[in-house]
C-alpha positions in Angstrom: 152.5 149.7 36.1 155.7 147.6 37.8 155.9 144.8 36.1 153.3 142.3 35.3 153.8 140.1 38.1 151.5 139.9 41.6 152.8 138.3 44.4 150.1 137.1 46.5 151.0 136.7 49.6 152.1 133.5 52.0 153.3 131.8 49.1 156.9 130.7 47.5 157.8 132.1 44.3 158.9 129.6 41.9 162.0 130.4 39.6 161.5 130.2 35.9 164.0 127.1 35.7 161.4 124.7 37.4 158.1 125.8 35.5 160.7 125.4 32.0 161.7 121.8 33.2 158.1 121.3 34.5 156.5 122.0 31.2 159.6 119.5 29.3 159.0 116.3 32.0 155.3 117.3 30.5 155.4 117.4 27.3 157.6 114.5 27.3 155.9 111.9 29.9 152.3 112.5 28.8 153.0 111.5 25.2 155.0 108.3 27.1 152.3 106.8 29.5 150.0 107.4 25.7 151.4 105.1 24.1 152.0 102.7 26.8 148.3 102.7 27.1 147.7 102.2 23.0 149.6 99.4 23.5 148.1 97.7 26.7 144.9 98.2 24.9 145.7 97.0 21.4 147.3 93.8 23.4 144.0 93.2 25.0 142.0 94.1 21.8 144.3 91.0 20.5 143.7 88.9 23.3 139.7 88.6 23.2 140.0 88.3 19.3 142.4 85.6 20.2 139.9 84.0 22.7 136.5 84.7 20.2 138.9 82.4 17.4 140.0 79.9 19.6 135.7 79.8 20.9 135.0 78.8 17.4 136.9 76.8 16.1 137.0 74.3 19.6 137.2 70.9 17.9 140.6 71.2 16.3 142.2 73.0 19.9 140.9 70.2 21.7 142.3 67.9 18.9 145.7 70.1 19.5 145.4 70.0 23.2 144.8 66.3 23.3 147.9 65.3 21.6 149.8 68.1 24.1 148.7 66.1 26.7 149.2 62.6 24.8 152.6 63.6 24.2 153.4 65.1 27.8 152.2 62.2 29.2 153.8 59.5 27.2 156.0 57.0 29.1 159.2 58.2 27.6 159.1 61.5 29.6 158.0 59.0 33.3 161.7 59.0 35.7 161.6 56.1 36.8 
């Protein structure tokens, strides 16, 4: 037995340095992508919770929105 590597005809040899670089890049990129996906999922869950809270306490939010509309529509803000 002359070596543990078998050459497959018609394929190119990949240098060991490229293999190490590929493995190291995967070791850093996979956790980074997972963390990003986790943050996006958490943001979506927080938005859903906020929507549920607003839907349950609709009258208070409607009063707040009307107060803001009244402030914005006040004649002091109008440009003549």
